[in-house]
C-alpha positions as CSV (number, residue, x, y, z in Angstrom):
1,M,35.2,-42.2,-45.3
2,S,36.2,-43.9,-42.2
3,N,33.1,-47.0,-40.9
4,E,34.8,-46.4,-37.0
5,W,32.2,-44.6,-34.5
6,P,32.4,-41.6,-33.0
7,L,34.2,-41.7,-29.9
8,W,32.5,-41.3,-26.7
9,E,33.8,-39.9,-23.4
10,V,32.1,-41.3,-20.5
11,F,31.5,-39.2,-17.5
12,I,29.7,-41.4,-14.2
13,R,28.6,-39.9,-10.7
14,G,28.9,-42.4,-7.5
15,Q,26.5,-43.0,-5.3
16,H,28.1,-41.0,-2.8
17,G,29.0,-38.5,-5.0
18,L,27.7,-34.9,-6.1
19,S,29.8,-34.5,-9.6
20,H,30.2,-36.7,-12.6
21,R,34.0,-37.1,-13.2
22,H,35.3,-38.8,-16.2
23,V,35.9,-42.9,-16.1
24,G,37.0,-43.6,-19.9
25,S,35.9,-43.3,-23.5
26,L,33.9,-46.0,-26.4
27,H,32.8,-46.0,-29.2
28,A,29.3,-46.7,-30.5
29,P,27.7,-45.2,-33.2
30,D,24.7,-43.3,-30.6
31,Q,24.0,-41.6,-27.7
32,E,22.1,-44.7,-26.5
33,I,24.4,-48.0,-27.4
34,A,27.0,-45.6,-26.1
35,I,25.2,-44.7,-22.3
36,K,24.4,-48.5,-22.4
37,N,27.8,-49.7,-23.1
38,A,29.2,-47.5,-20.6
39,R,27.1,-48.9,-17.9
40,D,28.4,-52.1,-18.9
41,V,32.3,-51.0,-19.3
42,Y,32.5,-48.6,-15.9
43,T,29.7,-49.9,-13.9
44,R,29.8,-53.6,-13.2
45,R,29.6,-53.7,-9.6
46,N,27.1,-51.3,-9.4
47,E,29.1,-48.1,-8.4
48,G,27.3,-45.6,-10.9
49,V,24.0,-43.9,-10.4
50,S,24.1,-41.2,-13.3
51,I,25.7,-41.9,-16.5
52,W,26.9,-39.3,-18.5
53,V,28.0,-39.5,-22.7
54,V,29.3,-36.8,-24.8
55,Q,31.2,-37.4,-28.9
56,S,35.2,-36.2,-27.8
57,K,35.1,-34.0,-30.8
58,D,31.8,-31.4,-29.7
59,I,35.1,-31.1,-26.1
60,A,36.9,-28.4,-26.0
61,A,39.8,-28.0,-24.0
62,S,42.8,-26.0,-23.4
63,S,45.9,-26.9,-23.9
64,P,48.7,-27.6,-21.2
65,G,51.3,-25.5,-23.3
66,D,48.7,-22.8,-22.6
67,K,49.0,-22.9,-19.1
68,E,51.2,-19.2,-18.8
69,P,48.9,-17.5,-20.9
70,L,45.4,-19.0,-19.8
71,Y,45.8,-18.7,-16.2
72,E,48.1,-15.6,-15.9
73,P,45.3,-12.8,-15.3
74,S,44.3,-14.7,-12.7
75,N,47.8,-14.4,-10.9
76,S,47.3,-10.4,-10.4
77,K,43.6,-11.1,-8.9
78,V,45.2,-11.4,-5.1
79,Y,41.5,-11.5,-3.6
80,R,40.5,-14.4,-5.2
81,H,42.7,-16.4,-2.6
82,P,41.6,-17.8,0.8
83,T,44.5,-16.0,2.7
84,F,43.9,-12.4,1.1
85,F,41.0,-11.9,3.7
86,D,41.6,-11.7,7.8
87,I,39.7,-14.6,10.0
88,P,38.6,-12.8,12.8
89,D,38.9,-14.6,15.9
90,E,35.8,-15.1,17.3
91,V,34.9,-16.6,13.7
92,G,37.1,-20.1,14.9
93,K,38.4,-22.6,12.9
94,M,37.0,-22.6,9.5
């Protein structure tokens, strides 16, 4: 039996940002302490407006080695690429 606290991934939303970004990891016994520790470690200069913590074990991720089979189906859907569409001259620059 391990006495080590769970690993938490920390995401911070900056004052001028609309999305959270991953800033690091830390160990903590529960989510409340994980948020407080994340505040102390990752927002020392008051740069954050929101903190998310999630246990690492709860994150599902693809492997870089699975890149080809994972993204291959989207390569055949050229209509998803902006170059597929012609922009009328009267629209101007987008």
